[in-house]
PDBQT receptor file of N, H, CA, C and O in Angstrom, charges set to zero:
ATOM      1  N   MET A   1      64.909 -64.464  38.329  1.00  0.00    +0.000 N 
ATOM      2  CA  MET A   1      63.613 -64.449  37.797  1.00  0.00    +0.000 C 
ATOM      3  C   MET A   1      62.764 -65.526  38.574  1.00  0.00    +0.000 C 
ATOM      4  O   MET A   1      63.086 -66.700  38.758  1.00  0.00    +0.000 OA
ATOM      5  N   LEU A   2      61.707 -64.943  38.960  1.00  0.00    +0.000 N 
ATOM      6  H   LEU A   2      61.446 -63.989  38.811  1.00  0.00    +0.000 HD
ATOM      7  CA  LEU A   2      60.784 -66.011  39.807  1.00  0.00    +0.000 C 
ATOM      8  C   LEU A   2      59.447 -66.261  38.934  1.00  0.00    +0.000 C 
ATOM      9  O   LEU A   2      58.926 -65.303  38.362  1.00  0.00    +0.000 OA
ATOM     10  N   LEU A   3      58.996 -67.327  38.854  1.00  0.00    +0.000 N 
ATOM     11  H   LEU A   3      59.419 -68.105  39.318  1.00  0.00    +0.000 HD
ATOM     12  CA  LEU A   3      57.890 -67.792  37.981  1.00  0.00    +0.000 C 
ATOM     13  C   LEU A   3      57.016 -68.686  38.898  1.00  0.00    +0.000 C 
ATOM     14  O   LEU A   3      57.370 -69.783  39.330  1.00  0.00    +0.000 OA
ATOM     15  N   GLU A   4      55.772 -68.049  39.150  1.00  0.00    +0.000 N 
ATOM     16  H   GLU A   4      55.484 -67.158  38.799  1.00  0.00    +0.000 HD
ATOM     17  CA  GLU A   4      54.899 -68.933  39.947  1.00  0.00    +0.000 C 
ATOM     18  C   GLU A   4      53.930 -69.626  38.943  1.00  0.00    +0.000 C 
ATOM     19  O   GLU A   4      53.446 -69.054  37.966  1.00  0.00    +0.000 OA
ATOM     20  N   MET A   5      53.692 -70.976  39.305  1.00  0.00    +0.000 N 
ATOM     21  H   MET A   5      54.086 -71.441  40.098  1.00  0.00    +0.000 HD
ATOM     22  CA  MET A   5      52.742 -71.711  38.580  1.00  0.00    +0.000 C 
ATOM     23  C   MET A   5      52.023 -72.784  39.482  1.00  0.00    +0.000 C 
ATOM     24  O   MET A   5      52.405 -73.081  40.613  1.00  0.00    +0.000 OA
ATOM     25  N   THR A   6      50.979 -73.304  38.867  1.00  0.00    +0.000 N 
ATOM     26  H   THR A   6      50.668 -73.062  37.948  1.00  0.00    +0.000 HD
ATOM     27  CA  THR A   6      50.215 -74.179  39.501  1.00  0.00    +0.000 C 
ATOM     28  C   THR A   6      50.939 -75.559  39.683  1.00  0.00    +0.000 C 
ATOM     29  O   THR A   6      52.055 -75.663  39.173  1.00  0.00    +0.000 OA
ATOM     30  N   ALA A   7      50.442 -76.568  40.323  1.00  0.00    +0.000 N 
ATOM     31  H   ALA A   7      49.535 -76.484  40.738  1.00  0.00    +0.000 HD
ATOM     32  CA  ALA A   7      50.970 -77.764  40.378  1.00  0.00    +0.000 C 
ATOM     33  C   ALA A   7      50.749 -78.415  39.137  1.00  0.00    +0.000 C 
ATOM     34  O   ALA A   7      51.705 -79.130  38.836  1.00  0.00    +0.000 OA
ATOM     35  N   VAL A   8      49.968 -78.418  38.441  1.00  0.00    +0.000 N 
ATOM     36  H   VAL A   8      49.192 -77.837  38.686  1.00  0.00    +0.000 HD
ATOM     37  CA  VAL A   8      49.470 -78.995  37.174  1.00  0.00    +0.000 C 
ATOM     38  C   VAL A   8      50.527 -78.443  36.108  1.00  0.00    +0.000 C 
ATOM     39  O   VAL A   8      51.252 -79.153  35.411  1.00  0.00    +0.000 OA
ATOM     40  N   GLU A   9      50.487 -77.169  36.109  1.00  0.00    +0.000 N 
ATOM     41  H   GLU A   9      49.898 -76.592  36.676  1.00  0.00    +0.000 HD
ATOM     42  CA  GLU A   9      51.567 -76.404  35.240  1.00  0.00    +0.000 C 
ATOM     43  C   GLU A   9      52.805 -76.964  35.352  1.00  0.00    +0.000 C 
ATOM     44  O   GLU A   9      53.451 -77.271  34.350  1.00  0.00    +0.000 OA
ATOM     45  N   ALA A  10      53.218 -77.136  36.491  1.00  0.00    +0.000 N 
ATOM     46  H   ALA A  10      52.694 -76.887  37.305  1.00  0.00    +0.000 HD
ATOM     47  CA  ALA A  10      54.619 -77.445  36.824  1.00  0.00    +0.000 C 
ATOM     48  C   ALA A  10      54.869 -79.055  36.321  1.00  0.00    +0.000 C 
ATOM     49  O   ALA A  10      55.910 -79.426  35.778  1.00  0.00    +0.000 OA
ATOM     50  N   ARG A  11      53.802 -79.858  36.588  1.00  0.00    +0.000 N 
ATOM     51  H   ARG A  11      52.957 -79.556  37.029  1.00  0.00    +0.000 HD
ATOM     52  CA  ARG A  11      54.105 -81.215  35.956  1.00  0.00    +0.000 C 
ATOM     53  C   ARG A  11      53.985 -81.429  34.722  1.00  0.00    +0.000 C 
ATOM     54  O   ARG A  11      54.556 -82.381  34.189  1.00  0.00    +0.000 OA
ATOM     55  N   GLU A  12      53.116 -80.462  33.961  1.00  0.00    +0.000 N 
ATOM     56  H   GLU A  12      52.653 -79.688  34.394  1.00  0.00    +0.000 HD
ATOM     57  CA  GLU A  12      53.194 -80.494  32.527  1.00  0.00    +0.000 C 
ATOM     58  C   GLU A  12      54.580 -79.996  31.941  1.00  0.00    +0.000 C 
ATOM     59  O   GLU A  12      55.160 -80.581  31.025  1.00  0.00    +0.000 OA
ATOM     60  N   LEU A  13      55.016 -78.933  32.525  1.00  0.00    +0.000 N 
ATOM     61  H   LEU A  13      54.546 -78.458  33.268  1.00  0.00    +0.000 HD
ATOM     62  CA  LEU A  13      56.413 -78.494  32.191  1.00  0.00    +0.000 C 
ATOM     63  C   LEU A  13      57.334 -79.362  32.376  1.00  0.00    +0.000 C 
ATOM     64  O   LEU A  13      58.232 -79.375  31.534  1.00  0.00    +0.000 OA
ATOM     65  N   LYS A  14      57.398 -80.292  33.457  1.00  0.00    +0.000 N 
ATOM     66  H   LYS A  14      56.668 -80.281  34.141  1.00  0.00    +0.000 HD
ATOM     67  CA  LYS A  14      58.322 -81.276  33.641  1.00  0.00    +0.000 C 
ATOM     68  C   LYS A  14      58.343 -82.324  32.648  1.00  0.00    +0.000 C 
ATOM     69  O   LYS A  14      59.382 -82.879  32.290  1.00  0.00    +0.000 OA
ATOM     70  N   GLU A  15      57.016 -82.633  32.136  1.00  0.00    +0.000 N 
ATOM     71  H   GLU A  15      56.172 -82.181  32.426  1.00  0.00    +0.000 HD
ATOM     72  CA  GLU A  15      56.920 -83.608  31.088  1.00  0.00    +0.000 C 
ATOM     73  C   GLU A  15      57.560 -83.226  29.897  1.00  0.00    +0.000 C 
ATOM     74  O   GLU A  15      58.317 -83.988  29.295  1.00  0.00    +0.000 OA
ATOM     75  N   VAL A  16      57.279 -82.018  29.505  1.00  0.00    +0.000 N 
ATOM     76  H   VAL A  16      56.665 -81.400  29.995  1.00  0.00    +0.000 HD
ATOM     77  CA  VAL A  16      57.876 -81.390  28.397  1.00  0.00    +0.000 C 
ATOM     78  C   VAL A  16      59.437 -81.432  28.436  1.00  0.00    +0.000 C 
ATOM     79  O   VAL A  16      60.091 -81.918  27.514  1.00  0.00    +0.000 OA
ATOM     80  N   LEU A  17      59.922 -80.962  29.417  1.00  0.00    +0.000 N 
ATOM     81  H   LEU A  17      59.390 -80.568  30.167  1.00  0.00    +0.000 HD
ATOM     82  CA  LEU A  17      61.314 -81.241  29.732  1.00  0.00    +0.000 C 
ATOM     83  C   LEU A  17      61.930 -82.476  29.610  1.00  0.00    +0.000 C 
ATOM     84  O   LEU A  17      62.935 -82.665  28.925  1.00  0.00    +0.000 OA
ATOM     85  N   ASP A  18      61.298 -83.406  30.322  1.00  0.00    +0.000 N 
ATOM     86  H   ASP A  18      60.482 -83.253  30.879  1.00  0.00    +0.000 HD
ATOM     87  CA  ASP A  18      61.738 -84.886  30.160  1.00  0.00    +0.000 C 
ATOM     88  C   ASP A  18      61.884 -85.231  28.682  1.00  0.00    +0.000 C 
ATOM     89  O   ASP A  18      62.903 -85.766  28.245  1.00  0.00    +0.000 OA
ATOM     90  N   SER A  19      60.760 -84.885  27.870  1.00  0.00    +0.000 N 
ATOM     91  H   SER A  19      59.932 -84.451  28.225  1.00  0.00    +0.000 HD
ATOM     92  CA  SER A  19      60.785 -85.373  26.503  1.00  0.00    +0.000 C 
ATOM     93  C   SER A  19      61.900 -84.540  25.777  1.00  0.00    +0.000 C 
ATOM     94  O   SER A  19      62.716 -85.167  25.101  1.00  0.00    +0.000 OA
ATOM     95  N   SER A  20      61.996 -83.182  25.866  1.00  0.00    +0.000 N 
ATOM     96  H   SER A  20      61.333 -82.673  26.415  1.00  0.00    +0.000 HD
ATOM     97  CA  SER A  20      62.977 -82.588  25.342  1.00  0.00    +0.000 C 
ATOM     98  C   SER A  20      64.487 -83.122  25.571  1.00  0.00    +0.000 C 
ATOM     99  O   SER A  20      65.328 -83.157  24.673  1.00  0.00    +0.000 OA
ATOM    100  N   LEU A  21      64.694 -83.511  26.833  1.00  0.00    +0.000 N 
ATOM    101  H   LEU A  21      64.011 -83.482  27.563  1.00  0.00    +0.000 HD
ATOM    102  CA  LEU A  21      65.971 -83.933  27.132  1.00  0.00    +0.000 C 
ATOM    103  C   LEU A  21      66.273 -85.405  26.404  1.00  0.00    +0.000 C 
ATOM    104  O   LEU A  21      67.366 -85.727  25.937  1.00  0.00    +0.000 OA
ATOM    105  N   ARG A  22      65.299 -86.071  26.407  1.00  0.00    +0.000 N 
ATOM    106  H   ARG A  22      64.411 -85.810  26.786  1.00  0.00    +0.000 HD
ATOM    107  CA  ARG A  22      65.429 -87.530  25.667  1.00  0.00    +0.000 C 
ATOM    108  C   ARG A  22      65.888 -87.074  24.176  1.00  0.00    +0.000 C 
ATOM    109  O   ARG A  22      66.873 -87.587  23.645  1.00  0.00    +0.000 OA
ATOM    110  N   LYS A  23      65.172 -86.156  23.590  1.00  0.00    +0.000 N 
ATOM    111  H   LYS A  23      64.372 -85.739  24.021  1.00  0.00    +0.000 HD
ATOM    112  CA  LYS A  23      65.451 -85.733  22.193  1.00  0.00    +0.000 C 
ATOM    113  C   LYS A  23      66.802 -85.154  21.981  1.00  0.00    +0.000 C 
ATOM    114  O   LYS A  23      67.463 -85.309  20.954  1.00  0.00    +0.000 OA
ATOM    115  N   LEU A  24      67.189 -84.428  23.097  1.00  0.00    +0.000 N 
ATOM    116  H   LEU A  24      66.652 -84.302  23.931  1.00  0.00    +0.000 HD
ATOM    117  CA  LEU A  24      68.522 -83.713  22.909  1.00  0.00    +0.000 C 
ATOM    118  C   LEU A  24      69.534 -84.695  23.187  1.00  0.00    +0.000 C 
ATOM    119  O   LEU A  24      70.594 -84.445  22.613  1.00  0.00    +0.000 OA
ATOM    120  N   LEU A  25      69.532 -85.788  23.927  1.00  0.00    +0.000 N 
ATOM    121  H   LEU A  25      68.670 -85.991  24.393  1.00  0.00    +0.000 HD
ATOM    122  CA  LEU A  25      70.562 -86.821  23.925  1.00  0.00    +0.000 C 
ATOM    123  C   LEU A  25      70.826 -87.544  22.615  1.00  0.00    +0.000 C 
ATOM    124  O   LEU A  25      71.935 -87.832  22.166  1.00  0.00    +0.000 OA
ATOM    125  N   ASP A  26      69.561 -87.810  22.029  1.00  0.00    +0.000 N 
ATOM    126  H   ASP A  26      68.660 -87.576  22.393  1.00  0.00    +0.000 HD
ATOM    127  CA  ASP A  26      69.845 -88.312  20.503  1.00  0.00    +0.000 C 
ATOM    128  C   ASP A  26      70.561 -87.424  19.735  1.00  0.00    +0.000 C 
ATOM    129  O   ASP A  26      71.537 -87.806  19.089  1.00  0.00    +0.000 OA
ATOM    130  N   GLU A  27      70.110 -86.048  19.731  1.00  0.00    +0.000 N 
ATOM    131  H   GLU A  27      69.317 -85.738  20.256  1.00  0.00    +0.000 HD
ATOM    132  CA  GLU A  27      70.791 -85.096  18.838  1.00  0.00    +0.000 C 
ATOM    133  C   GLU A  27      72.181 -85.008  19.069  1.00  0.00    +0.000 C 
ATOM    134  O   GLU A  27      72.973 -84.876  18.136  1.00  0.00    +0.000 OA
ATOM    135  N   ILE A  28      72.617 -85.088  20.551  1.00  0.00    +0.000 N 
ATOM    136  H   ILE A  28      71.973 -85.195  21.309  1.00  0.00    +0.000 HD
ATOM    137  CA  ILE A  28      74.076 -85.074  20.845  1.00  0.00    +0.000 C 
ATOM    138  C   ILE A  28      74.883 -86.212  20.326  1.00  0.00    +0.000 C 
ATOM    139  O   ILE A  28      76.048 -86.178  19.931  1.00  0.00    +0.000 OA
ATOM    140  N   ALA A  29      74.038 -87.267  20.395  1.00  0.00    +0.000 N 
ATOM    141  H   ALA A  29      73.091 -87.295  20.716  1.00  0.00    +0.000 HD
ATOM    142  CA  ALA A  29      74.697 -88.790  19.967  1.00  0.00    +0.000 C 
ATOM    143  C   ALA A  29      74.939 -88.583  18.412  1.00  0.00    +0.000 C 
ATOM    144  O   ALA A  29      75.858 -89.203  17.876  1.00  0.00    +0.000 OA
ATOM    145  N   HIS A  30      74.235 -87.832  17.769  1.00  0.00    +0.000 N 
ATOM    146  H   HIS A  30      73.489 -87.328  18.205  1.00  0.00    +0.000 HD
ATOM    147  CA  HIS A  30      74.392 -87.901  16.171  1.00  0.00    +0.000 C 
ATOM    148  C   HIS A  30      75.069 -86.643  15.745  1.00  0.00    +0.000 C 
ATOM    149  O   HIS A  30      75.191 -86.459  14.534  1.00  0.00    +0.000 OA
ATOM    150  N   ALA A  31      75.574 -85.655  16.671  1.00  0.00    +0.000 N 
ATOM    151  H   ALA A  31      75.474 -85.804  17.655  1.00  0.00    +0.000 HD
ATOM    152  CA  ALA A  31      76.104 -84.476  16.284  1.00  0.00    +0.000 C 
ATOM    153  C   ALA A  31      77.471 -84.844  15.817  1.00  0.00    +0.000 C 
ATOM    154  O   ALA A  31      78.183 -85.577  16.504  1.00  0.00    +0.000 OA
ATOM    155  N   ASP A  32      77.877 -84.339  14.623  1.00  0.00    +0.000 N 
ATOM    156  H   ASP A  32      77.298 -83.743  14.065  1.00  0.00    +0.000 HD
ATOM    157  CA  ASP A  32      79.117 -84.583  13.902  1.00  0.00    +0.000 C 
ATOM    158  C   ASP A  32      80.175 -83.654  14.221  1.00  0.00    +0.000 C 
ATOM    159  O   ASP A  32      81.348 -84.025  14.203  1.00  0.00    +0.000 OA
ATOM    160  N   HIS A  33      79.789 -82.277  14.559  1.00  0.00    +0.000 N 
ATOM    161  H   HIS A  33      78.835 -81.976  14.574  1.00  0.00    +0.000 HD
ATOM    162  CA  HIS A  33      80.917 -81.299  14.655  1.00  0.00    +0.000 C 
ATOM    163  C   HIS A  33      81.044 -81.110  16.209  1.00  0.00    +0.000 C 
ATOM    164  O   HIS A  33      80.031 -81.038  16.904  1.00  0.00    +0.000 OA
ATOM    165  N   ARG A  34      82.167 -81.038  16.682  1.00  0.00    +0.000 N 
ATOM    166  H   ARG A  34      82.990 -81.096  16.118  1.00  0.00    +0.000 HD
ATOM    167  CA  ARG A  34      82.462 -80.992  18.083  1.00  0.00    +0.000 C 
ATOM    168  C   ARG A  34      81.945 -79.784  18.749  1.00  0.00    +0.000 C 
ATOM    169  O   ARG A  34      81.487 -79.856  19.889  1.00  0.00    +0.000 OA
ATOM    170  N   ALA A  35      82.001 -78.583  18.037  1.00  0.00    +0.000 N 
ATOM    171  H   ALA A  35      82.373 -78.524  17.111  1.00  0.00    +0.000 HD
ATOM    172  CA  ALA A  35      81.609 -77.410  18.777  1.00  0.00    +0.000 C 
ATOM    173  C   ALA A  35      80.029 -77.445  18.930  1.00  0.00    +0.000 C 
ATOM    174  O   ALA A  35      79.490 -76.958  19.923  1.00  0.00    +0.000 OA
ATOM    175  N   TYR A  36      79.288 -78.061  17.872  1.00  0.00    +0.000 N 
ATOM    176  H   TYR A  36      79.726 -78.457  17.064  1.00  0.00    +0.000 HD
ATOM    177  CA  TYR A  36      77.850 -78.094  17.896  1.00  0.00    +0.000 C 
ATOM    178  C   TYR A  36      77.579 -78.983  19.081  1.00  0.00    +0.000 C 
ATOM    179  O   TYR A  36      76.744 -78.660  19.926  1.00  0.00    +0.000 OA
ATOM    180  N   ARG A  37      78.299 -80.139  19.156  1.00  0.00    +0.000 N 
ATOM    181  H   ARG A  37      78.978 -80.401  18.470  1.00  0.00    +0.000 HD
ATOM    182  CA  ARG A  37      77.963 -81.243  20.235  1.00  0.00    +0.000 C 
ATOM    183  C   ARG A  37      78.110 -80.588  21.602  1.00  0.00    +0.000 C 
ATOM    184  O   ARG A  37      77.260 -80.717  22.483  1.00  0.00    +0.000 OA
ATOM    185  N   GLU A  38      79.253 -79.863  21.740  1.00  0.00    +0.000 N 
ATOM    186  H   GLU A  38      79.943 -79.758  21.025  1.00  0.00    +0.000 HD
ATOM    187  CA  GLU A  38      79.619 -79.033  23.037  1.00  0.00    +0.000 C 
ATOM    188  C   GLU A  38      78.447 -78.173  23.525  1.00  0.00    +0.000 C 
ATOM    189  O   GLU A  38      78.066 -78.156  24.695  1.00  0.00    +0.000 OA
ATOM    190  N   MET A  39      77.872 -77.414  22.461  1.00  0.00    +0.000 N 
ATOM    191  H   MET A  39      78.181 -77.428  21.510  1.00  0.00    +0.000 HD
ATOM    192  CA  MET A  39      76.735 -76.442  22.663  1.00  0.00    +0.000 C 
ATOM    193  C   MET A  39      75.608 -77.276  23.083  1.00  0.00    +0.000 C 
ATOM    194  O   MET A  39      74.949 -76.838  24.026  1.00  0.00    +0.000 OA
ATOM    195  N   LEU A  40      75.236 -78.463  22.535  1.00  0.00    +0.000 N 
ATOM    196  H   LEU A  40      75.772 -78.819  21.769  1.00  0.00    +0.000 HD
ATOM    197  CA  LEU A  40      74.112 -79.198  22.816  1.00  0.00    +0.000 C 
ATOM    198  C   LEU A  40      74.302 -79.656  24.227  1.00  0.00    +0.000 C 
ATOM    199  O   LEU A  40      73.367 -79.556  25.021  1.00  0.00    +0.000 OA
ATOM    200  N   GLN A  41      75.527 -80.183  24.608  1.00  0.00    +0.000 N 
ATOM    201  H   GLN A  41      76.286 -80.264  23.963  1.00  0.00    +0.000 HD
ATOM    202  CA  GLN A  41      75.705 -80.867  25.906  1.00  0.00    +0.000 C 
ATOM    203  C   GLN A  41      75.593 -79.834  26.953  1.00  0.00    +0.000 C 
ATOM    204  O   GLN A  41      75.144 -80.145  28.056  1.00  0.00    +0.000 OA
ATOM    205  N   ALA A  42      76.014 -78.475  26.658  1.00  0.00    +0.000 N 
ATOM    206  H   ALA A  42      76.378 -78.222  25.762  1.00  0.00    +0.000 HD
ATOM    207  CA  ALA A  42      75.765 -77.323  27.632  1.00  0.00    +0.000 C 
ATOM    208  C   ALA A  42      74.363 -77.051  27.833  1.00  0.00    +0.000 C 
ATOM    209  O   ALA A  42      73.946 -76.882  28.979  1.00  0.00    +0.000 OA
ATOM    210  N   ARG A  43      73.539 -76.986  26.765  1.00  0.00    +0.000 N 
ATOM    211  H   ARG A  43      73.878 -77.123  25.834  1.00  0.00    +0.000 HD
ATOM    212  CA  ARG A  43      72.088 -76.868  26.814  1.00  0.00    +0.000 C 
ATOM    213  C   ARG A  43      71.600 -78.008  27.730  1.00  0.00    +0.000 C 
ATOM    214  O   ARG A  43      70.935 -77.789  28.742  1.00  0.00    +0.000 OA
ATOM    215  N   TYR A  44      71.972 -79.246  27.316  1.00  0.00    +0.000 N 
ATOM    216  H   TYR A  44      72.512 -79.424  26.494  1.00  0.00    +0.000 HD
ATOM    217  CA  TYR A  44      71.449 -80.394  28.092  1.00  0.00    +0.000 C 
ATOM    218  C   TYR A  44      71.693 -80.236  29.662  1.00  0.00    +0.000 C 
ATOM    219  O   TYR A  44      70.875 -80.582  30.514  1.00  0.00    +0.000 OA
ATOM    220  N   SER A  45      72.756 -79.746  29.881  1.00  0.00    +0.000 N 
ATOM    221  H   SER A  45      73.420 -79.465  29.188  1.00  0.00    +0.000 HD
ATOM    222  CA  SER A  45      73.113 -79.596  31.436  1.00  0.00    +0.000 C 
ATOM    223  C   SER A  45      72.282 -78.376  32.122  1.00  0.00    +0.000 C 
ATOM    224  O   SER A  45      71.975 -78.405  33.313  1.00  0.00    +0.000 OA
ATOM    225  N   ARG A  46      72.001 -77.464  31.384  1.00  0.00    +0.000 N 
ATOM    226  H   ARG A  46      72.251 -77.440  30.417  1.00  0.00    +0.000 HD
ATOM    227  CA  ARG A  46      71.154 -76.392  31.929  1.00  0.00    +0.000 C 
ATOM    228  C   ARG A  46      69.786 -76.893  32.138  1.00  0.00    +0.000 C 
ATOM    229  O   ARG A  46      69.113 -76.690  33.149  1.00  0.00    +0.000 OA
ATOM    230  N   LEU A  47      69.372 -77.672  30.936  1.00  0.00    +0.000 N 
ATOM    231  H   LEU A  47      69.919 -77.837  30.115  1.00  0.00    +0.000 HD
ATOM    232  CA  LEU A  47      67.849 -78.075  31.188  1.00  0.00    +0.000 C 
ATOM    233  C   LEU A  47      67.687 -79.232  32.128  1.00  0.00    +0.000 C 
ATOM    234  O   LEU A  47      66.614 -79.428  32.698  1.00  0.00    +0.000 OA
ATOM    235  N   GLU A  48      68.787 -80.040  32.310  1.00  0.00    +0.000 N 
ATOM    236  H   GLU A  48      69.659 -79.881  31.848  1.00  0.00    +0.000 HD
ATOM    237  CA  GLU A  48      68.620 -80.983  33.208  1.00  0.00    +0.000 C 
ATOM    238  C   GLU A  48      68.574 -80.583  34.642  1.00  0.00    +0.000 C 
ATOM    239  O   GLU A  48      67.951 -81.236  35.479  1.00  0.00    +0.000 OA
ATOM    240  N   GLN A  49      69.304 -79.400  34.938  1.00  0.00    +0.000 N 
ATOM    241  H   GLN A  49      69.810 -78.869  34.258  1.00  0.00    +0.000 HD
ATOM    242  CA  GLN A  49      69.414 -78.833  36.255  1.00  0.00    +0.000 C 
ATOM    243  C   GLN A  49      68.067 -78.091  36.553  1.00  0.00    +0.000 C 
ATOM    244  O   GLN A  49      67.633 -78.123  37.705  1.00  0.00    +0.000 OA
ATOM    245  N   LEU A  50      67.413 -77.452  35.609  1.00  0.00    +0.000 N 
ATOM    246  H   LEU A  50      67.766 -77.426  34.674  1.00  0.00    +0.000 HD
ATOM    247  CA  LEU A  50      66.227 -76.920  35.703  1.00  0.00    +0.000 C 
ATOM    248  C   LEU A  50      65.139 -78.086  35.951  1.00  0.00    +0.000 C 
ATOM    249  O   LEU A  50      64.335 -77.971  36.875  1.00  0.00    +0.000 OA
ATOM    250  N   ASN A  51      65.136 -79.019  35.246  1.00  0.00    +0.000 N 
ATOM    251  H   ASN A  51      65.789 -79.112  34.495  1.00  0.00    +0.000 HD
ATOM    252  CA  ASN A  51      64.228 -80.262  35.348  1.00  0.00    +0.000 C 
ATOM    253  C   ASN A  51      64.460 -80.742  36.879  1.00  0.00    +0.000 C 
ATOM    254  O   ASN A  51      63.500 -80.882  37.637  1.00  0.00    +0.000 OA
ATOM    255  N   HIS A  52      65.616 -80.952  37.230  1.00  0.00    +0.000 N 
ATOM    256  H   HIS A  52      66.396 -80.838  36.614  1.00  0.00    +0.000 HD
ATOM    257  CA  HIS A  52      65.799 -81.254  38.578  1.00  0.00    +0.000 C 
ATOM    258  C   HIS A  52      65.112 -80.432  39.813  1.00  0.00    +0.000 C 
ATOM    259  O   HIS A  52      64.502 -80.902  40.773  1.00  0.00    +0.000 OA
ATOM    260  N   ARG A  53      65.364 -79.206  39.536  1.00  0.00    +0.000 N 
ATOM    261  H   ARG A  53      65.859 -78.825  38.755  1.00  0.00    +0.000 HD
ATOM    262  CA  ARG A  53      64.844 -78.251  40.503  1.00  0.00    +0.000 C 
ATOM    263  C   ARG A  53      63.207 -78.223  40.372  1.00  0.00    +0.000 C 
ATOM    264  O   ARG A  53      62.442 -78.170  41.335  1.00  0.00    +0.000 OA
ATOM    265  N   LEU A  54      62.866 -78.264  39.150  1.00  0.00    +0.000 N 
ATOM    266  H   LEU A  54      63.487 -78.307  38.367  1.00  0.00    +0.000 HD
ATOM    267  CA  LEU A  54      61.204 -78.406  38.959  1.00  0.00    +0.000 C 
ATOM    268  C   LEU A  54      60.712 -79.725  39.515  1.00  0.00    +0.000 C 
ATOM    269  O   LEU A  54      59.606 -79.735  40.055  1.00  0.00    +0.000 OA
ATOM    270  N   GLY A  55      61.385 -80.784  39.441  1.00  0.00    +0.000 N 
ATOM    271  H   GLY A  55      62.284 -80.776  39.002  1.00  0.00    +0.000 HD
ATOM    272  CA  GLY A  55      60.907 -82.069  40.060  1.00  0.00    +0.000 C 
ATOM    273  C   GLY A  55      60.954 -81.948  41.570  1.00  0.00    +0.000 C 
ATOM    274  O   GLY A  55      60.002 -82.443  42.174  1.00  0.00    +0.000 OA
ATOM    275  N   ALA A  56      61.943 -81.350  42.293  1.00  0.00    +0.000 N 
ATOM    276  H   ALA A  56      62.716 -80.948  41.802  1.00  0.00    +0.000 HD
ATOM    277  CA  ALA A  56      61.822 -81.257  43.781  1.00  0.00    +0.000 C 
ATOM    278  C   ALA A  56      60.544 -80.292  44.158  1.00  0.00    +0.000 C 
ATOM    279  O   ALA A  56      59.860 -80.518  45.156  1.00  0.00    +0.000 OA
ATOM    280  N   SER A  57      60.318 -79.324  43.370  1.00  0.00    +0.000 N 
ATOM    281  H   SER A  57      60.874 -79.141  42.559  1.00  0.00    +0.000 HD
ATOM    282  CA  SER A  57      59.254 -78.446  43.558  1.00  0.00    +0.000 C 
ATOM    283  C   SER A  57      57.932 -79.147  43.503  1.00  0.00    +0.000 C 
ATOM    284  O   SER A  57      57.081 -79.052  44.387  1.00  0.00    +0.000 OA
ATOM    285  N   VAL A  58      57.800 -79.920  42.316  1.00  0.00    +0.000 N 
ATOM    286  H   VAL A  58      58.491 -79.997  41.597  1.00  0.00    +0.000 HD
ATOM    287  CA  VAL A  58      56.530 -80.567  42.122  1.00  0.00    +0.000 C 
ATOM    288  C   VAL A  58      56.322 -81.655  43.352  1.00  0.00    +0.000 C 
ATOM    289  O   VAL A  58      55.201 -81.829  43.829  1.00  0.00    +0.000 OA
ATOM    290  N   GLU A  59      57.397 -82.323  43.796  1.00  0.00    +0.000 N 
ATOM    291  H   GLU A  59      58.308 -82.182  43.409  1.00  0.00    +0.000 HD
ATOM    292  CA  GLU A  59      57.265 -83.273  44.976  1.00  0.00    +0.000 C 
ATOM    293  C   GLU A  59      56.781 -82.579  46.080  1.00  0.00    +0.000 C 
ATOM    294  O   GLU A  59      55.869 -83.103  46.719  1.00  0.00    +0.000 OA
ATOM    295  N   SER A  60      57.226 -81.480  46.430  1.00  0.00    +0.000 N 
ATOM    296  H   SER A  60      57.967 -81.054  45.911  1.00  0.00    +0.000 HD
ATOM    297  CA  SER A  60      56.959 -80.703  47.497  1.00  0.00    +0.000 C 
ATOM    298  C   SER A  60      55.695 -79.818  47.639  1.00  0.00    +0.000 C 
ATOM    299  O   SER A  60      55.308 -79.290  48.681  1.00  0.00    +0.000 OA
ATOM    300  N   ASP A  61      55.073 -79.739  46.326  1.00  0.00    +0.000 N 
ATOM    301  H   ASP A  61      55.387 -80.169  45.479  1.00  0.00    +0.000 HD
ATOM    302  CA  ASP A  61      53.741 -78.870  46.193  1.00  0.00    +0.000 C 
ATOM    303  C   ASP A  61      54.148 -77.462  46.413  1.00  0.00    +0.000 C 
ATOM    304  O   ASP A  61      53.221 -76.659  46.520  1.00  0.00    +0.000 OA
ATOM    305  N   GLN A  62      55.304 -77.032  46.498  1.00  0.00    +0.000 N 
ATOM    306  H   GLN A  62      56.057 -77.685  46.412  1.00  0.00    +0.000 HD
ATOM    307  CA  GLN A  62      55.643 -75.650  46.565  1.00  0.00    +0.000 C 
ATOM    308  C   GLN A  62      56.275 -75.316  45.043  1.00  0.00    +0.000 C 
ATOM    309  O   GLN A  62      57.460 -75.518  44.775  1.00  0.00    +0.000 OA
ATOM    310  N   VAL A  63      55.508 -74.891  44.293  1.00  0.00    +0.000 N 
ATOM    311  H   VAL A  63      54.546 -74.727  44.511  1.00  0.00    +0.000 HD
ATOM    312  CA  VAL A  63      55.972 -74.649  42.798  1.00  0.00    +0.000 C 
ATOM    313  C   VAL A  63      56.412 -73.135  42.568  1.00  0.00    +0.000 C 
ATOM    314  O   VAL A  63      55.575 -72.242  42.442  1.00  0.00    +0.000 OA
ATOM    315  N   TYR A  64      57.627 -72.938  42.529  1.00  0.00    +0.000 N 
ATOM    316  H   TYR A  64      58.307 -73.664  42.631  1.00  0.00    +0.000 HD
ATOM    317  CA  TYR A  64      58.185 -71.679  42.288  1.00  0.00    +0.000 C 
ATOM    318  C   TYR A  64      59.457 -72.003  41.233  1.00  0.00    +0.000 C 
ATOM    319  O   TYR A  64      60.380 -72.713  41.633  1.00  0.00    +0.000 OA
ATOM    320  N   ALA A  65      59.465 -71.528  40.053  1.00  0.00    +0.000 N 
ATOM    321  H   ALA A  65      58.716 -70.952  39.728  1.00  0.00    +0.000 HD
ATOM    322  CA  ALA A  65      60.650 -71.858  39.260  1.00  0.00    +0.000 C 
ATOM    323  C   ALA A  65      61.359 -70.518  38.780  1.00  0.00    +0.000 C 
ATOM    324  O   ALA A  65      62.381 -70.572  38.096  1.00  0.00    +0.000 OA
TER     325      ALA A  65
């Protein structure tokens, strides 16, 4: 899937992802059940990869996600 967005939209999306990743780390730290914690870690990994790709796009002014 290809999603085109403006640079402003991409920066705002990156800010939302940054915030969500911080909250997700806290939730992972407080998860009691192993399976739930592993699911959260997998989600964190996917979102972190997306955030990294989005960050590279924002820096280069070519914003395609």
